[in-house]
C-alpha positions in Angstrom: 24.3 -22.9 30.6 26.4 -20.8 28.1 24.5 -19.1 25.3 25.1 -20.5 21.7 25.6 -17.9 19.0 23.9 -18.3 15.6 24.3 -16.1 12.4 21.3 -15.9 10.0 20.6 -14.0 6.8 16.9 -13.7 7.3 15.0 -14.5 10.5 11.2 -14.7 10.5 9.6 -14.3 14.0 6.3 -16.3 14.0 5.3 -19.5 12.4 1.6 -18.6 11.8 0.1 -18.2 8.3 1.9 -14.8 7.8 5.3 -16.0 8.8 5.0 -19.3 7.0 3.9 -17.6 3.7 6.8 -15.1 3.9 9.3 -17.8 4.7 8.2 -20.1 1.8 8.2 -17.1 -0.6 11.8 -16.2 0.4 12.9 -19.8 0.2 11.6 -20.0 -3.4 13.8 -16.9 -4.2 16.8 -18.7 -2.9 17.2 -17.1 0.5 18.4 -19.0 3.6 15.5 -18.4 6.1 15.1 -19.3 9.8 11.7 -19.2 11.4 11.7 -18.7 15.2 8.5 -19.2 17.0 6.7 -20.4 20.2 4.2 -23.1 19.7 0.5 -22.4 20.6 -0.3 -24.1 23.9 -4.0 -23.4 24.2 -7.1 -24.7 22.3 -8.6 -22.4 19.7 -10.9 -22.5 16.7 -11.4 -20.3 13.7 -13.9 -20.1 11.0 -12.6 -19.1 7.5 -14.0 -18.7 4.0 -13.1 -20.5 0.8 -11.1 -17.4 0.0 -8.7 -18.2 2.9 -8.2 -21.7 1.5 -7.4 -20.3 -1.9 -4.9 -18.0 -0.2 -3.2 -21.0 1.5 -3.0 -22.8 -1.8 -1.4 -19.7 -3.5 1.1 -19.6 -0.7 2.0 -23.2 -1.2 0.8 -24.2 2.3 -0.6 -27.5 1.3 -0.4 -29.3 4.7 -2.1 -26.3 6.3 -4.8 -26.3 3.6 -5.4 -30.0 4.1 -6.0 -29.6 7.9 -9.1 -27.4 7.3 -12.3 -29.1 8.1 -14.9 -29.6 5.3 -17.4 -26.8 4.8 -20.1 -26.7 7.5 -23.3 -24.7 8.0 -23.1 -21.4 9.7 -26.2 -19.6 11.1 -26.4 -15.8 11.6 -28.7 -14.0 13.9 -28.3 -10.3 13.5 -30.5 -7.3 14.0 -33.3 -9.6 15.4 -33.4 -11.7 12.1 -32.1 -15.1 11.2 -30.3 -14.7 7.9 -30.1 -17.4 5.2 -27.4 -20.1 6.4 -24.0 -19.9 4.7 -20.9 -22.0 5.1 -17.5 -21.7 6.6 -14.5 -24.0 7.1 -13.4 -24.6 10.7 -9.7 -24.5 11.6 -8.5 -26.2 14.8 -5.7 -23.8 15.4 -3.2 -26.2 17.1 -3.5 -28.7 14.3 -3.4 -25.9 11.7 -0.3 -24.4 13.3 1.4 -27.9 13.4 0.5 -28.3 9.6 2.1 -24.9 8.8 5.3 -26.2 10.5 5.1 -29.3 8.4 4.9 -27.1 5.3 8.0 -25.2 6.4 10.1 -28.2 7.2 9.1 -30.0 3.9 10.3 -26.8 2.0 13.7 -27.0 3.8 13.1 -23.9 5.9 15.0 -23.9 9.2 12.5 -23.9 12.1 13.5 -23.1 15.8 11.1 -23.3 18.7 12.1 -20.5 21.1 10.9 -17.5 22.9 12.5 -14.1 22.0 13.6 -12.7 25.3 15.3 -9.6 23.9 15.7 -7.9 20.6 17.9 -5.0 19.6 18.1 -3.7 16.1 20.6 -1.3 14.2 21.3 -0.6 10.6 23.9 -3.4 10.8 21.4 -6.1 11.7 19.4 -7.5 14.6 20.6 -9.3 17.8 18.1 -11.7 19.4 18.4 -13.4 22.8 16.4 -16.6 22.8 15.1 -19.0 25.3 14.7 -22.4 23.7 14.3 -26.0 24.6 18.1 -26.5 24.5 18.8 -23.4 26.6 19.6 -19.8 25.9 20.8 -18.8 22.5 21.9 -15.5 20.8 21.2 -15.0 17.2 22.2 -12.4 14.6 20.0 -11.6 11.7 20.8 -9.5 8.6 17.1 -9.0 7.9 14.2 -9.5 10.3 10.5 -10.3 9.5 8.1 -9.6 12.4 5.2 -12.0 12.2 4.3 -12.8 15.8 0.8 -11.5 15.3 -1.0 -9.4 18.0 1.8 -10.5 20.5 4.5 -8.6 18.6 5.7 -5.5 20.5 3.9 -2.5 19.3 4.9 1.2 19.9 1.2 2.3 20.0 1.7 4.7 17.1 -0.8 4.2 14.3 -4.5 3.6 14.2 -6.5 1.9 16.8 -10.2 1.0 16.9 -12.3 0.8 20.1 -10.6 -1.4 22.7 -12.1 -4.8 22.3 -11.8 -8.0 24.3 -12.7 -11.6 23.2 -13.4 -14.3 25.8 -12.9 -17.8 24.2 -14.6 -20.7 26.0 -14.2 -24.3 25.1 -15.5 -27.7 26.5 -16.2 -31.3 25.4 -19.4 -32.8 24.3 -20.5 -35.9 22.4 -19.5 -36.2 18.8 -22.0 -34.7 16.2 -22.2 -32.7 13.0 -19.9 -29.7 12.7 -21.7 -26.4 12.8 -21.1 -22.7 13.7 -23.1 -19.6 14.3 -22.8 -15.9 15.1 -25.3 -13.7 16.9 -25.5 -10.1 18.1 -26.1 -9.2 21.7 -26.9 -6.1 23.6 -23.3 -5.3 24.5 -21.3 -7.3 21.9 -21.5 -10.4 19.8 -20.8 -14.1 20.0 -19.3 -16.7 17.6 -19.8 -20.4 18.4 -18.9 -23.6 16.8 -18.7 -27.3 17.4 -16.3 -29.8 15.7 -17.4 -33.3 14.7 -15.4 -34.9 17.5 -17.6 -32.9 20.2 -15.1 -30.1 20.9 -17.2 -26.9 21.5 -16.2 -23.4 21.4 -17.9 -20.1 22.2 -16.3 -16.6 21.9 -17.8 -13.5 23.3 -16.6 -10.1 22.0 -17.1 -7.0 24.2 -16.0 -3.5 24.6 -13.3 -3.1 27.1 -14.5 0.3 28.5 -18.3 -0.3 28.5 -18.6 -3.9 29.3 -19.6 -4.6 32.9 -17.1 -7.4 33.5 -16.5 -9.2 36.8 -13.1 -9.9 38.3 -11.0 -12.4 36.4 -11.8 -15.3 38.7 -15.5 -15.0 37.8 -15.3 -14.5 34.0 -16.1 -18.2 33.3 -19.2 -17.9 35.3 -20.1 -14.6 33.6 -19.8 -16.2 30.2 -22.0 -19.2 31.3 -24.8 -16.7 32.3 -24.5 -15.0 28.9 -24.8 -18.4 27.1 -27.8 -19.4 29.2 -29.7 -16.4 27.7 -29.2 -17.5 24.1 -31.6 -19.7 22.3 -28.9 -20.2 19.6 -26.6 -21.8 22.2 -29.3 -24.2 23.2 -29.8 -25.2 19.6 -26.1 -25.9 19.0 -24.9 -27.4 22.2 -25.9 -29.6 25.0 -26.4 -28.9 28.8 -22.6 -28.5 29.4 -22.8 -25.2 27.5 -24.7 -23.7 30.4 -21.8 -24.4 32.9 -18.6 -22.5 33.4 -15.8 -23.8 31.2 -12.1 -23.3 30.4 -11.6 -19.7 29.2 -8.9 -17.7 27.6 -9.1 -13.8 27.2 -7.3 -12.0 24.4 -7.4 -8.6 22.9 -9.1 -8.2 19.5 -8.7 -4.5 19.0 -8.2 -3.4 15.4 -4.7 -2.0 15.0 -2.7 -0.6 12.2 1.1 0.3 12.5 2.3 3.6 11.5 5.5 2.1 10.0 5.5 -1.4 8.7 8.8 -1.5 6.9 12.4 -0.4 7.2 15.7 -1.0 5.2 16.3 -4.3 7.1 13.0 -5.3 8.7 9.4 -5.8 7.7 6.1 -6.4 9.6 3.5 -8.7 8.2 0.1 -10.1 9.2 -1.4 -9.1 12.5 2.0 -7.6 13.5 1.4 -5.0 10.8 -2.4 -4.7 11.0 -4.9 -6.6 13.0 -8.6 -6.4 12.1 -11.8 -6.6 14.1 -12.7 -10.4 14.2 -16.2 -9.5 12.9 -14.8 -9.0 9.5 -14.0 -12.7 9.4 -10.9 -12.0 7.4 -7.9 -12.3 9.8 -6.1 -15.1 8.3 -6.9 -13.8 4.8 -5.4 -10.3 5.5 -2.4 -12.0 7.1 -1.8 -13.9 3.9 -2.5 -10.9 1.7 0.2 -8.8 3.3 2.6 -11.8 3.4 2.3 -12.9 -0.2 3.7 -9.5 -1.3 6.4 -9.5 1.3 9.1 -11.7 -0.5 9.2 -9.2 -3.5 9.5 -6.2 -1.1 12.3 -7.9 0.9 14.1 -9.1 -2.3 14.0 -5.5 -3.6 15.4 -4.1 -0.3 18.2 -6.6 -0.4 19.1 -6.7 -4.1 18.0 -3.2 -5.3 18.8 -0.8 -2.4 18.3 2.1 -4.8 14.6 1.2 -4.8 14.4 0.9 -1.1 12.0 3.9 -0.7 9.8 2.6 -3.5 9.6 -0.9 -1.8 8.7 0.6 1.6 6.0 2.8 0.0 4.6 -0.2 -1.8 4.3 -2.3 1.4 3.0 0.4 3.7 0.4 1.7 1.2 -1.0 -1.8 0.7 -1.1 -2.6 4.3 -3.0 0.5 5.0 -5.5 0.0 2.2 -6.1 -3.6 3.3 -6.7 -2.4 6.9 -9.2 0.3 5.8 -11.0 -2.2 3.6 -11.6 -4.7 6.3 -12.2 -2.0 8.9 -15.1 -0.7 6.7 -16.4 -4.2 6.2 -16.8 -4.6 10.0 -18.2 -1.1 10.3 -21.0 -1.8 7.7 -21.9 -5.1 9.4 -22.0 -3.4 12.8 -24.3 -0.7 11.3 -26.8 -3.4 10.2 -27.5 -4.0 13.9 -30.3 -1.6 14.8 -31.7 -3.2 18.0 -29.0 -1.7 20.2 -27.7 1.2 18.0 -27.3 3.6 21.1 -25.5 1.1 23.3 -21.8 2.0 23.8 -20.5 -1.1 22.1 -22.5 -0.5 18.9 -22.4 3.2 18.8 -18.7 3.7 18.3 -18.2 0.7 15.9 -20.9 1.7 13.5 -19.0 4.8 12.3 -15.3 3.8 12.6 -12.9 4.2 10.9 -14.6 6.7 8.7 -17.8 7.3 6.7 -16.4 6.5 3.3 -18.4 3.9 1.4 -16.9 0.4 0.9 -17.0 0.9 -2.8 -16.7 4.2 -4.6 -19.0 5.0 -7.6 -17.3 4.3 -10.9 -16.5 7.5 -12.8 -14.5 7.2 -16.0 -13.9 11.0 -16.1 -12.0 10.7 -12.8 -9.6 8.1 -14.2 -6.0 9.2 -14.3 -2.6 7.7 -15.1 0.3 8.0 -12.6 3.5 6.2 -11.8 3.3 3.9 -8.8 5.0 0.9 -7.3 3.9 -2.6 -8.4 5.2 -6.1 -8.1 7.0 -6.9 -11.3 8.3 -10.5 -11.1 10.3 -10.9 -7.9 10.9 -7.2 -7.4 9.1 -3.9 -6.8 9.2 -1.6 -9.8 7.6 1.7 -10.8 5.3 1.8 -13.8 2.3 3.7 -15.1 -0.9 2.6 -13.5 -4.6 3.7 -13.8 -5.9 5.3 -10.6 -9.6 4.6 -10.3 -12.2 5.6 -7.6 -12.2 2.1 -6.1 -8.5 1.4 -6.7 -6.6 4.4 -5.4 -3.2 2.6 -5.5 -3.7 1.9 -9.2 -4.2 -1.0 -11.6 -1.3 -2.0 -13.8 -2.6 -4.6 -16.2 -5.7 -6.8 -16.8 -4.5 -10.4 -17.3 -1.2 -9.1 -18.8 -2.7 -6.2 -20.8 -1.3 -2.8 -19.7 -4.2 -0.5 -19.0 -2.5 2.9 -18.8 -1.6 3.0 -22.5 -5.2 2.2 -23.4 -6.7 4.9 -21.2 -4.2 7.4 -22.5 -4.8 6.5 -26.1 -8.6 6.9 -25.7 -8.1 10.6 -25.0 -7.4 11.2 -28.6 -8.5 8.0 -30.5 -11.8 6.1 -30.9 -12.2 2.8 -29.0 -12.2 0.6 -32.1 -8.7 2.0 -33.1 -7.3 1.6 -29.6 -8.4 -2.0 -29.1 -7.6 -3.1 -32.7 -4.2 -4.5 -31.8 -5.7 -6.9 -29.3 -7.1 -10.4 -29.9 -10.9 -10.5 -29.9 -11.2 -12.0 -26.5 -8.9 -9.5 -25.1 -10.9 -6.7 -26.7 -14.0 -7.9 -25.0 -12.3 -8.2 -21.6 -10.8 -4.7 -21.8 -14.1 -3.2 -23.1 -15.9 -4.8 -20.1 -13.4 -3.3 -17.7 -13.8 0.2 -19.3 -17.6 -0.1 -19.0 -17.3 -1.1 -15.4 -15.3 2.2 -14.8 -18.2 4.2 -16.4 -16.9 4.4 -19.9 -19.5 4.9 -22.6 -18.8 5.4 -26.3 -19.6 8.7 -27.7 
């Protein structure tokens, strides 16, 4: 069959939350966008926080938001203790992915189901060879957004955590209340959940190097043995949980790309940085890097003189996001003391560094510098306040520029500096200053 040729202004590879958020943002800016993706063919479940739902709402992904299950109880057994139950929302990934596609189609985004067989890129654009339902196609894109998650080709340059493998098992039981749980094990940890329709999931996360894994054909039996040793599994599931089940293995190694942006391409979501699943923030970080992407792309296309600034903005924020979530995972791993010397736990309790999650506030260390920010639909350079906890800087507080205030306080009393502001704004700015360690006198 002869290959058909397509010409597109912007092509987004991947219709997951990252690709969908970028596509909708670009559509709102008036760009013609085509999303190319393969559909998920296997069962999967994820637990997400309320913060993820807020991110979906902010991105305009209403159908995807509606597909999330109501909040359900989650148990945590860590370091030999049962912690107070909390809640999470369970996402049936095939249903969630289908809802993302509905959001794209409702917004008028072109959607093409196809596999990318070959991709070649130059300064003039990108040439894609596709295998789709209607046969082979070739496609030219002026700008390319890589949002295929962990499946996106990766050069290996950048930062990688310990090589990690997750084994996802699923089976069917009788309907019952939706619940989930997480527990630490001697050589890894397990997350488990059941949906109200009786579908059950259990995922074991292990270290690739240190785990004593059997050959591939015996992995399902290996997982069944692990489940049989867990009292938490027996609480959540029935007898079928102790039998070998359908299984899918996938990498869950934390990765950060060295370069996430060029003049005519951008990486977002897990294609730019993928976090350890223990942080519980995979979809949230995908949305975080994607919500800023339309302004970055718009700047690259409309203001080429700011290209370096736009690239700097995207790269720095991806890196900071990655380190933030890596440290969340590190601190949670460090809480587990039962098996601190076991290989799985030993490496993860000190990676990626020993810097605290939050730096101590120090008003004396505040400084004003010029840095890239999102200003409307573009990346701009303005004066921001660099703080211990915000190394990329803070531009404004609910519309109030902070740099002029910090600079003015170097030579004028607080009452004089805040006098032009409304009373409510004065209280808000003063509260922020105190949180930074400011004390009058």
